[in-house]
C-alpha positions in Angstrom: 11.7 -64.3 30.7 8.5 -64.6 28.7 6.5 -64.8 31.9 8.1 -61.7 33.2 7.2 -59.8 30.0 3.6 -61.0 30.2 3.4 -59.8 33.8 4.7 -56.4 32.8 2.1 -56.1 30.1 -0.7 -57.2 32.4 0.4 -54.6 35.0 0.5 -51.9 32.4 -3.0 -52.8 31.1 -4.4 -52.9 34.7 -2.9 -49.4 35.4 -4.4 -48.0 32.2 -7.8 -49.5 33.0 -7.9 -48.1 36.5 -6.8 -44.7 35.2 -9.6 -44.8 32.7 -12.1 -45.6 35.4 -10.8 -42.6 37.5 -11.2 -40.3 34.5 -14.7 -41.6 33.8 -15.7 -41.1 37.4 -14.3 -37.6 37.3 -15.9 -36.8 34.0 -19.5 -37.8 34.8 -20.7 -36.5 31.4 -19.5 -36.9 27.9 -21.8 -34.6 25.9 -20.5 -31.1 25.1 -23.1 -28.7 26.4 -22.7 -24.9 26.9 -21.5 -25.5 30.5 -19.1 -28.3 29.5 -15.5 -27.1 29.3 -12.0 -28.6 29.9 -10.8 -28.4 33.5 -8.0 -26.1 32.5 -10.4 -23.7 30.9 -12.8 -24.0 33.8 -10.3 -22.6 36.3 -9.5 -19.8 33.9 -13.2 -19.0 33.2 -13.9 -19.1 36.9 -11.2 -16.5 37.5 -8.9 -18.8 39.6 -5.9 -18.5 37.4 -4.7 -18.3 33.8 -4.9 -21.4 31.6 -1.1 -21.9 31.6 -1.1 -21.7 35.4 -4.1 -24.0 35.6 -2.2 -26.7 33.6 0.5 -26.7 36.2 -1.8 -26.8 39.2 -3.9 -29.6 37.6 -0.9 -31.8 36.6 0.6 -31.4 40.1 -2.5 -33.0 41.5 -3.9 -30.0 43.4 -7.3 -30.1 41.7 -10.3 -32.4 42.3 -13.7 -32.7 40.6 -16.5 -34.2 42.7 -13.9 -35.4 45.2 -11.7 -37.2 42.7 -8.2 -35.8 41.9 -7.9 -35.0 38.2 -4.5 -34.5 36.6 -5.6 -34.1 33.0 -6.0 -30.4 32.1 -8.1 -31.4 29.1 -10.7 -33.3 31.2 -14.2 -32.2 30.4 -16.3 -31.0 33.3 -19.7 -29.3 33.9 -19.3 -25.8 35.3 -22.8 -25.9 36.8 -23.1 -29.5 38.1 -19.5 -30.4 39.1 -17.7 -29.3 42.2 -14.1 -28.1 41.7 -11.7 -27.8 44.5 -8.0 -26.7 44.7 -6.1 -28.2 47.6 -9.5 -28.9 49.2 -10.8 -25.4 48.9 -14.0 -25.0 46.8 -13.9 -22.6 43.8 -17.2 -20.6 44.0 -18.7 -17.7 42.2 -18.3 -14.0 42.7 -19.2 -10.8 40.6 -17.1 -9.8 37.6 -14.8 -6.9 38.0 -13.4 -4.5 35.3 -10.4 -2.2 35.8 -9.0 0.5 33.5 -5.2 0.7 34.1 -2.7 3.3 32.8 0.2 1.0 32.2 3.6 2.7 32.6 6.6 1.9 30.3 9.1 -0.8 31.5 6.3 -2.9 33.0 5.6 -6.4 31.8 1.9 -7.4 31.1 2.1 -10.7 32.8 1.6 -12.3 36.2 5.3 -13.2 36.7 8.6 -12.8 34.7 11.4 -15.3 34.7 13.9 -12.5 34.2 12.7 -10.6 37.3 11.3 -7.7 35.5 8.5 -5.6 37.1 5.0 -6.7 36.3 1.7 -4.9 36.2 0.6 -6.8 39.4 3.5 -5.1 41.3 1.9 -1.7 40.5 -1.8 -2.7 41.0 -3.3 -3.5 44.5 -3.3 -7.2 45.6 -7.1 -7.4 45.3 -6.6 -7.3 41.5 -4.3 -10.4 41.4 -7.1 -12.6 40.0 -7.9 -10.2 37.1 -6.3 -10.9 33.7 -5.2 -8.4 31.1 -7.4 -8.0 28.0 -4.7 -8.3 25.4 -1.2 -7.1 26.0 1.0 -4.0 25.8 4.7 -4.7 25.4 7.3 -3.5 27.9 8.1 -0.3 26.0 4.5 0.7 25.4 2.4 2.7 27.9 -1.3 3.4 28.0 -4.8 2.0 28.5 -5.0 -1.6 29.6 -8.2 -3.4 30.6 -8.2 -6.1 33.3 -11.1 -8.4 34.2 -12.0 -11.9 35.4 -14.8 -11.9 32.7 -13.0 -14.3 30.3 -16.0 -14.4 27.9 -16.0 -10.6 27.4 -12.1 -10.5 27.3 -12.1 -13.0 24.5 -14.7 -11.0 22.6 -12.8 -7.8 22.9 -9.6 -9.4 21.7 -11.3 -11.2 18.8 -10.3 -9.5 15.5 -13.8 -10.0 14.2 -15.1 -7.6 16.9 -13.3 -4.7 15.2 -13.0 -2.6 18.3 -11.0 0.6 17.6 -7.9 1.3 19.6 -6.1 4.7 19.4 -2.4 5.1 19.8 -0.3 8.2 20.2 3.0 7.7 18.3 6.1 9.8 18.7 9.0 9.1 16.3 12.7 10.0 16.5 12.6 11.2 12.8 10.2 13.9 11.4 7.8 12.3 8.9 6.7 13.8 5.6 3.3 14.0 4.0 4.4 11.1 1.8 5.1 9.0 5.0 1.6 9.7 6.4 0.0 9.0 3.0 1.7 5.6 2.8 0.4 4.8 6.3 -3.2 5.9 5.4 -3.2 3.8 2.2 -2.0 0.7 4.0 1.3 -1.0 4.4 2.8 -4.5 4.4 4.4 -5.7 7.7 6.1 -9.0 8.4 5.3 -11.1 11.5 6.9 -14.4 12.2 7.9 -14.9 8.6 4.5 -14.0 7.2 3.5 -10.8 5.4 0.4 -8.9 6.3 -1.2 -5.9 4.6 -2.6 -3.6 7.2 -4.7 -0.5 6.8 -5.3 1.9 9.8 -8.8 3.2 10.3 -7.4 6.8 10.8 -4.2 8.8 10.9 -4.3 12.2 12.6 -1.1 14.3 12.4 -0.2 16.4 15.4 3.4 17.4 14.4 5.9 15.9 11.9 7.1 13.6 14.6 3.9 12.9 16.5 0.5 11.5 15.3 -2.5 9.4 16.3 -3.2 6.1 14.6 -6.5 4.2 15.0 -6.6 0.5 14.3 -9.3 -2.1 14.7 -7.0 -5.2 14.8 -4.3 -6.2 17.1 -1.4 -7.9 15.4 1.8 -8.4 17.4 3.6 -5.0 17.7 1.5 -3.8 14.7 2.0 0.0 15.2 5.7 -0.3 15.7 6.0 -2.5 12.6 4.0 -0.1 10.6 6.3 2.8 11.6 9.4 0.7 10.9 8.1 -0.2 7.5 8.2 3.5 6.4 11.8 3.7 7.6 11.2 5.5 11.0 11.7 4.5 14.6 9.2 4.8 17.5 10.4 6.9 20.3 7.2 6.7 22.5 4.0 4.7 22.0 1.0 5.2 24.2 -2.5 3.6 23.8 -4.9 6.4 24.7 -8.3 4.8 23.9 -10.2 1.6 23.4 -13.6 2.3 21.9 -14.8 5.4 23.7 -12.8 4.6 26.8 -10.0 7.1 27.2 -7.1 7.8 29.6 -8.2 11.4 30.0 -6.3 13.0 32.9 -5.0 9.8 34.3 -1.2 9.4 35.0 0.9 6.3 34.5 0.2 3.8 37.3 -3.4 5.2 37.9 -6.3 2.8 37.7 -10.1 2.9 38.2 -12.9 0.4 38.2 -15.5 0.4 35.6 -19.2 -0.6 35.7 -20.0 -3.5 33.4 -22.7 -1.6 31.5 -20.4 1.4 31.0 -17.7 -0.8 29.6 -20.0 -2.6 27.2 -21.4 0.7 26.0 -18.0 2.1 25.5 -16.8 -0.7 23.3 -20.2 -1.0 21.4 -21.2 -4.3 23.0 -24.1 -3.2 25.2 -25.8 -6.6 25.2 -26.5 -9.1 28.0 -24.3 -12.1 28.5 -25.9 -15.5 29.2 -23.5 -16.0 32.1 -25.4 -13.4 34.2 -22.3 -11.4 35.1 -20.9 -13.9 37.6 -17.5 -15.6 37.8 -15.5 -17.3 40.5 -12.8 -16.8 43.0 -10.8 -19.0 45.3 -12.6 -19.2 48.7 -10.9 -20.8 51.7 
């Protein structure tokens, strides 16, 4: 019995050792340089898929680095020196793309939905399948949504420290009074996931007693809806009409147009040059 237990332990140790050797061969480098990212993040940064999708693809054994299958999403790799393949097909670089999309209501801002609800990718052309939304608009919110495979810029735009202004047109079921609008202008406390946050909009512009524009420079979950709810009103229609100086203009729900990188950077006040050189990756067979 003791001999059997010792054999089991030795077998386990050997398996752990060989797994370690495989990881080390796949890894090749241990220092964290600018080009060193996890394999999961690499597939996302290269525009192949989202990080959550990358985790599944990696764990199922579809991804190799330098000819060695890697099943650890947190494996460190070198984006420049290492060769990444998915099912034998090399992931190579291609230019960044930027799309301004007028998202309609009742559309989900995701690649797929377990409840079978319609997603933005069922409205957009197939060529935009590898682009990821910059932030989200919930199902009941319409308006301006950016999509790109430039993950670095996307993360910068969504970072609260960037303070990029977003303008929403709000229509409520109830007419609001001057007091309501003053409360909103002064700032109001909202509750998200059990925590209280004090939020102050950059600007409130009244159109009618039941319609107004609100400008914010942060993006807490359902922030505008929660602000309206906090003053005792209910949102009837919510549309994001601008991000920075980008506007929907004469676009209709479902419309989209491509943007030049320099124009986008200028519109959001980030007209500086990225070290990545404006290149990302796509899946090439």
